C-alpha positions in Angstrom: -116.4 -4.1 2.4 -118.9 -2.1 0.5 -122.0 -0.6 2.0 -125.3 -0.5 0.3 -126.5 2.7 -1.4 -128.6 4.8 1.0 -130.6 6.1 -2.0 -132.4 2.8 -2.6 -136.0 3.6 -1.9 -138.1 0.5 -2.7 -137.8 -3.2 -1.6 -137.8 -4.0 -5.3 -134.6 -2.0 -5.7 -133.0 -3.8 -2.7 -134.1 -7.2 -4.0 -132.6 -6.5 -7.5 -129.4 -5.4 -5.9 -129.3 -8.6 -3.8 -129.9 -10.7 -6.9 -127.1 -8.8 -8.8 -124.7 -9.3 -5.9 -125.5 -13.0 -5.7 -124.9 -13.4 -9.5 -121.6 -11.6 -9.1 -120.6 -13.8 -6.2 -121.4 -17.0 -8.2 -119.3 -15.7 -11.1 -116.4 -15.0 -8.7 -116.6 -18.5 -7.5 -116.6 -19.9 -11.0 -113.5 -17.8 -11.9 -111.7 -19.0 -8.8 -111.8 -15.7 -7.0 -112.7 -15.6 -3.3 -116.1 -13.9 -2.7 -116.0 -14.2 1.1 -115.6 -10.5 1.7 -118.8 -9.7 -0.3 -121.1 -12.0 1.7 -121.6 -9.4 4.4 -123.2 -7.0 1.9 -125.6 -9.6 0.7 -126.5 -10.3 4.4 -127.2 -6.7 4.9 -129.5 -6.6 1.9 -131.4 -9.7 3.0 -132.0 -8.0 6.4 -133.6 -5.0 4.6 -136.1 -7.2 2.6 -139.5 -7.9 4.0 -139.6 -11.7 4.2 -141.5 -14.1 6.4 -139.5 -15.4 9.3 -139.0 -18.9 7.8 -137.9 -17.5 4.4 -135.5 -15.1 6.1 -134.0 -17.8 8.3 -133.5 -20.1 5.3 -131.9 -17.3 3.3 -129.5 -16.4 6.1 -128.6 -20.1 6.7 -127.8 -20.5 3.0 -125.5 -17.5 3.1 -123.8 -18.7 6.3 -123.4 -22.2 4.8 -121.8 -20.7 1.7 -119.3 -18.9 3.9 -118.5 -22.0 5.8 -118.0 -24.0 2.6 -115.7 -21.3 1.3 -113.6 -21.6 4.5 -113.5 -25.3 4.0 -112.4 -24.9 0.3 -115.6 -26.5 -0.9 -116.4 -24.2 -3.7 -119.0 -26.4 -5.4 -121.1 -26.6 -2.2 -120.7 -22.8 -1.7 -121.9 -22.2 -5.3 -124.9 -24.5 -4.8 -125.9 -22.6 -1.6 -125.6 -19.2 -3.3 -127.5 -20.5 -6.4 -130.3 -21.8 -4.2 -130.5 -18.5 -2.4 -130.6 -16.7 -5.8 -133.4 -19.0 -7.0 -135.5 -18.4 -3.9 -135.1 -14.6 -4.2 -136.1 -14.8 -7.9 -139.1 -17.0 -7.2 -140.2 -14.6 -4.4 -139.8 -11.7 -6.7 -142.0 -13.4 -9.3 -144.6 -14.2 -6.7 -144.9 -10.7 -5.4 -145.5 -9.2 -8.8 -148.6 -11.3 -9.4 -151.9 -9.6 -8.8 -153.9 -11.0 -5.9 -156.7 -13.4 -6.8 -160.1 -11.9 -6.5 -162.4 -13.7 -4.1 -165.8 -14.8 -5.0 -168.7 -13.8 -2.6 -170.2 -16.8 -0.9 -173.8 -15.8 -2.0 -172.7 -16.1 -5.6 -171.9 -19.8 -5.3 -174.3 -22.4 -6.6 -176.7 -23.8 -4.1 -176.0 -21.1 -1.4 -179.0 -19.3 -0.1 -177.1 -17.4 2.6 -177.5 -13.6 2.0 -174.5 -11.3 2.2 -174.4 -7.5 1.9 -172.0 -5.6 -0.2 -169.3 -5.8 2.4 -169.6 -9.6 2.5 -171.2 -9.6 5.9 -174.4 -11.5 6.8 -177.6 -9.5 6.6 -179.8 -9.2 9.8 -182.5 -11.4 8.1 -180.0 -14.1 7.4 -178.7 -14.0 11.0 -182.3 -14.2 12.3 -183.1 -17.2 10.1 -180.0 -19.0 11.4 -181.1 -18.3 15.0 -184.6 -19.7 14.3 -183.1 -22.8 12.7 -180.8 -23.2 15.7 -183.7 -22.9 18.2 -185.9 -25.3 16.2 -183.0 -27.9 16.0 -182.4 -27.7 19.8 -186.2 -28.0 20.5 -186.4 -31.1 18.2 -183.4 -32.6 19.9 -185.1 -32.4 23.3 -188.4 -33.8 21.9 -186.6 -36.9 20.6 -184.9 -37.6 23.9 
C-alpha cells in the first residue's frame, strides 16, 4: 500500500492525483491485473477533497462497489464504477474552475422601482415607502370589511 505525498498543498493537486490513480486502476483492470490493493489510496485521496456530503457519499460508494465487484470477479462492473467515479471527479474539477456568475442588482432590472444602495441593501426611504404602503393596505382592508 502506498501513502499519498505529504507535500501536496492544494486540493487541485489532490484531485489530479486521484484522477491519475483512477486512470491507472482502470488500465490495470483492462490489462487483467488486480487493482484491489490500490483502492485504499484513492479512498484516502477522496477523503482529503472538499466535497458536498452527497457527492462524497456517492464517490465512496462507487469505490466500495468497485472493490466488491473485484472480489466477485466482475471486472466489467468494477471498471464501470471506477469510470463513473473518474467522470464525476473530472466534471467537478471543470465546474470549480469556472468563474462565478456575476449577479445583477435588483434595482437595475426593468420595471423595478425599489432603491438599493451600493451594498445591495434597501435604502431607508425605500423601507419607509414600503411601511406606508403596508399601513395604507391594512387601513383599506378594514374599511372594506
